[in-house]
N, C-alpha and C positions, 0 to 999 in steps of 0.2 A: 503492499500499500504506501509505503514511503516514499520508492522508488517512481512509482505511478505519480504520485503528487509533484515530487521533485521533478519529472521529466515533462510534467503540462497535461500528460495524457488523462488522468484525474478528471479535470476541469473538461475538457472534450468529451469524455465520457457521460460525465454528470449532466450537461448542456442537452446531449442528444436525448437522453434518457427523459430528462424532465418532461422536456419537449414533446417526444414521442408519446408518455404516459398522459399528457395533457389532452393529444389530440384524442388518444384513445378514449379518453373520460368522456370528454365533448361529444364523442359518435355514439355507435351500438356495438359496445365489445361481441353481443353475440352473432353477428354478420361477419365476422373475422374471416373463419375458415371457410365459409362459401365465397366470400371476397376474394381471398388469396386463390381459391379455385377458379372464377370469373377471370381473375387478372392474368392468372396461367395461360389460358385457353384464349388470350386476346394478343392481339398483333402490336396493339398500342402504337399505332401510328399517328402522326400528326393530324388533329389534335385529339389526345386522347385523356382527359381530366380523371385520375382515378377517384378524385372526391366524388364527382357525380357516377362514374363507374360502379364501384365498390361502397363506396360511405367514406365518411370520415376518417373513422374508427382505423379502418384496412389501411386506408391511405398513408395515415402518419404511422402506421405500424409499419408498412412497407419502407418508406424514408427513414425511419430510424435503424430500421435492420440495414439497408444499404449503406447509409453513412457509419453506422456502427461497424460491421464487418470492414469497411473501407480502411477505416481509423485503424482498427486492429490489425490489418495487413500491413500498413505503414507501421506501426510502431513495431511489430514483429520482424521488420524488415530495415529496422534502424533509423527510420526517421525521426527527426528531430522537431519539436513542437515549435515552428516559425511561421512568421507571416507568408513567408514563401508558399506553404502548403494548405493553407485554408481555403484559397479559391478551390482546390481538388474535393475537399468536403462538402464546399457549397455547392459545387456541381453535382456532385452524386447526390446528396441530399434531397438538393432543388428540383432536379429532373426527375427525383422517383417520384415526384407529385402527378407526373404525366409521363409516362413512356418507360422508364428504368424500372427494373424489378429484381429482386434477388434471386429469380431463377435465371434471367437469361447472362447476368454477370461473368456467371463463372464458365461458360463457355470461350467466351473472348480471353478473360484472364490465361486461360490453358495457353491460347496462342502467345500470348506475350510471356509467360513462362518459357515454353518451348524455344522463343525466339533467345532469351538471355541464354540457354543452355547451347543452342546452336551457336552463338557468338562468344561463348566461355566467360562470360560476363554476369555479374550480380544481378539479380532479378529486380532488386531496388533501383538499376540505372533506369528501367523500362516501366517500373510499375504505376506512376502517375498516368502516362500516357496510356497503357491497360487500361487502368480503371475509366478515364474519359471516351474511351474507344467505345466504353457501352453505350455510346451513344445511338448505335447501331445495333443495339438489341431487336428493335424491331424486324430487324433484316432476319435474324436468328429465328424469331418465332414465328415468322412468317415462312419459314421452312419446314419446321418441327408442324406446324399448323396445316401444312399443304394438302393432307388428305383425312383432316379432321383432328388430328394429335394423337391418334393412337398406332400409328403405322411404323413401324421400326424402323425402317430404311429413311424414313425422313428424319427421325432423331439422330441418324448415324451423319446424314447430310448437312443438318444443324449444328452438329459438333465441329465436323470439317468445316463449315462456313465461320464459325466464331474464331476457331483456330486461325484462319488465314487473317478473320480482322484483326486479332490479336497480334499476329505475326509483324502484318505490313505496317499496321497504324503507326507504332515509335518510330519507325523506318522512315516514313514521308514526314513527320511531324519535324524531323531535325531540319529538314529542308524550309517549311512554312515559317516557322519561327523567322529565320532571316530575312524572308520578304515580306512579312507583316511589320517589322522593325518597330514592335511593341506598341503600336498603335491600333491595334484590333486584339483585344486582350484573350478571346477564344480562340486560341492558336489550334489547338486540336480541333475545334469546330470547323476550322476552314481544312483539316487535314483530313477526316472523316466525311468531310461534301465530296472530296477530290475520289476517295474509296468507296463511298456510294452508288456516285455515278457510275462508276465503272463495274461495279458487283452487282448492282438492281439491274445493271441493263443483260447482264448473264443470266440472272434470274428470271427475268420476263421473258428471255429467250426460250428458256426450258418449260415455262408456262406458269411460274409461281405467281400466284395472283398477289397483288397487294391492293385489298378491296378497303377505302376508308370509312369506318363508321365512327364518324368523330362525334363526341360528346363533351360538354362543355358545362360547368355547374354555374347556375345563373343566379344573382341574387348576392346579399351579403349577410351571411350569417351572424348576428350580434355576438355570438361566444366566437368565433372565428377570430371579428374584429377586436374584442377585446384582447384574444390571446395576443394577436401581432402587435399592439402598444403594449402590452405586458413585458413582450421580450424585446421591443425596442427600449424600454425604460430599463430593464433588467440589463441589457449591456451597456448601457450608457452609466447606470451604479455601479457595475462590475469595473468599468474603466475609470471611474473617478476614485472607487476603494483601493484598485490596484496602485494606483499613484496621485495621491491625493495632490501634491505639491505641483505636478507638471501635466497631467493627463489635458486637462484643457488648453493651457499655453501651447503643449505640444500639438494639440488638433488643430489651433489655429495655422499652425506653421504647416501643417500637413494639408491644409487647403489650398496653400500656394502651390502646391504639386503639379505637374501635367497629368501623372496617373500612368506614364509609360511602364508597359508592363516587366521591363528589364530591373527595376527597382521595388522593393516592397518597403512598405511603410513603418511596419514593426520594426525593421533595421534603422531605419532611419528618426521614428518619432517614438518607439517605443509601444508596447502594447496596450498602455491606458488609453494612449489617443486612439489607437485602432478599433479597441472595444468600443469606443465613444461614437467613433465614426461608423459602426457597424450598428449602433442604434438610432442614430442620427437617419443614416440612409433606410432604416428599417419604417421609420417614422414618416418620411418623406413617401415614400413608397404607398405606403397603407392610406396617406390622408391624399395622395392622387386618386387610390380608386374611388376614395369617397366623392373627392369634389366632381369626378367625370360621372357618377353613378354607376360606376363599372361592377364587375363581379371579382367576387373574393372565393377562390376555390381552389384547386391544384394548379391550375393555367395560371394563375397569378401570386399564388402564394410561393410555389415552385420559382419562380423567377425573382422573387424578393430574397429567398434563402441564397439565390444564385448570387445577387448584389452583396448580401452579407458575406459570401465568400471572398468575394473582390474585393471588398473594404479593407481586405490588409495589403491588396496588391493591384492598385488602379484606380477605383473607383470612390470618390467622394462629392460631397453636396454639389460642389462647384463646378465638376466635370459631366455629374450624371444630369441636371436639371436642363441643359440647354438640348442636350439628344433628347429626353422625354417631351420637350416643349415642342421639339422640330416633329418627332413624332405625332405629335398631336395635331400640329398644323397640317401637316402632310396628309393626315387622315381625314380633316375637315375639308381641303381642298380637293379629296379624292371622290370622284361620283359615286365609284363604289364600294365606300367605305366610310368607316365613323371611329373617333376614337375608343367607343364602346365593342366594335365590332372585335370577336373573339380573338382574332390573329393578331390585330392591332393592339390590344391590351397586352397579349405578350411580350409583341416586338419593341413595345415601349419601354419594358423592364429591361428584357434582354438585348435590345438595341445598344443598352449602355455599353457593350463591348467594344464600342467606338469612343467611349469616356474621353481615351487618351487624344482623340483627334480634338475634342472642344477643350482639353486642360492644356493641350498645345498650343492651339492656333487660334482659342480664344471662344465666347460664347456665340457669335455670328458664326462662324464657322461649326461650331457643334450643331446649331440649329439648321444650318444646310445640310449637314451630315445625317441628322436625324429625320428631316423631311423625304431624303433620297431613300432612307433605309426603310421609311414606313411604305414606299409604293414599292421597292426590290422585293419586299420581305413576302407580298402576296402572290410572287411569280416563281422564287426560286424553290420549291417546296417540289414541284413538278419534274424538278432535274432528276430526282432519285424517290420519286413517287411516295412523298410524303415519310420515308422511310427513315431519315436519319434526322433525331432529336435536335441536333444543335444547327438547326436549319438558319438561326440568326448569325450563329458564329461565320457559318460560310456566306451568306448574304453581308453580313459586316466584312468579312474580307474583302469581296468584291469591291463595295462602296470604298473601303478604303484606298484601294489600288487606284480606283478613278480618281478619287477628289486629293489623296496626297500630294502628287505632282503640280495639283492646281494650287493647293493652299501654303505651299513650301516658297511659293514666289509671291503669293499677295497677302500674306498673312505673317506677323510678328511671332516669331517663334518663343515659345515658354521653355527654359532649360533648368527650372531652379531645382537645384540637386542638395542645397545646404541642410543638412540635419539640424533637429532641434537642437538648442543647447543643452539640454539634460544630457543627451545621447554622446556628446563630445567629452573625452576624458579632461582636458584641460590643454592650455597652452604649452605646456612642457612636454606634451604627448604629440604635437603636431609634426608629421612628417615633413620632411627637408622639402620636398616637392610643392608644399602648402596645401598638401590635401588632409582633410580634418581625419582620424582616425576614429572610427564608431566603436562604441561598446559591445 
C-alpha cells in the first residue's frame, strides 16, 4: 500500500473506483449483466452511446474497468505517474462511454505485445500506442459478429485482425507524430485513421458488413449533471490541497502556454496546477452543454473525460474555448447541422485536439480552426465506415495540415515555455546555456 501511495497509482485507482461507483449507483445495477452482453454483441460503430444502449450503470462500469485495466497494465510495465501519460487514461476512460469496451481491447493489445517480442524490445515502449489503437475495436467486433457472433472461424479472424491492428499501429504512430508537430494532440487518432482506411476496404471486399445503428442519449439527467460538477470541484480542491502555496499561481502560468503536445504541464507547472486545470475544463464543458441545451450522456461525458486527460498535456481554458466557439459557429452556419447535432456536440469537445493551434496562433486562428473542423467532421467518418472511434483525431490532423502552412505566415506564434517559478530549483542551478532546470 505504501508503495502504491508513493508512486501515485493509489490516487489514480481511487479516482477511477469512486467515479465508477458513483455512476453505477446513479444507474440500475440490476441491468449490468444484460448490459454487458448487449455491449459485447454490438459493433459500436460511431456513434454508439453506451448510456443510451445499456444504461448508466453498465456504461460507467465499462469505463471504469477499461481505465482500471489500462492503469494496471501501465503500472506493471514500469510507467511512472506523470502528466505525460494522463492523456492515455483520459482517452481510454472517455471513449469507453461510446465504443471501447473490456472485450475488444485484448485482441489489439496482443498484437502490440507480439510486436515487442518480434523487435526484442520492452512491451512498455509500445504499450500506450497499443492501448490507444483500441479505437479500432469496432473493426474487430464487426468481424466476430459477421455471422451472428457464434461462429468460431469469425473469432479466429477477429483475433488475427486485432493482432494486425496492434502490430501495425505503433509503427505508423512514430511517423505521424513528426508530421503533426504537436499541433494536433490526438496523434494516434491520425494513425488509426490511416490504418482504418486500409483495413476497412479489405473487410468490405470480403463482404463484412458495417451497419451503423447509432444511438444517442438525449436530455440532461440532473444526477449526471451534479456528478460532473462534483468532479470539477473535486479536481480543483485536490489541486489546491496538493500545493496550497503555488497551485493557483502556477495555473495562471499554465494558461499562457500554447499547449503543444511535445510538452506536459505537470513538469512545467506541477500537479496542483494540472488538477485545477482538469477541474476548470470539466466545469467549462459541462456548462457549455447547459448553455446550448445539449445532451449529457456517453457521447458528451466521454469527450469531457478525454479533455480531463489532456489537461495534463495540451488543453486549458484559453486554448480550448476558441475551438469550441468555432465549432459552434460552424454548426450555426451549416444548413444541415446545429450545435446540438449529436456529431457536432462530440466534435465541439473532441475537436479540442486542435487546441495547440489556438494556443500557438491565437484565438482568431482557433475559431477558424474550430469552424473548419465542424464542417469536415461530418464527412470524414465515411472514409472508414464509422469504424474508427478517433474520427475527430483523424479529422483534426487533416484540418491542421491544411491550416498550419497558412497560420505560420499570417499569425504571430506563441512559444512560451517558461516553467512556473516554484518549479525552478534556484538561480544557482541554472545551466550555463541559460535554460532553467526543472524539478
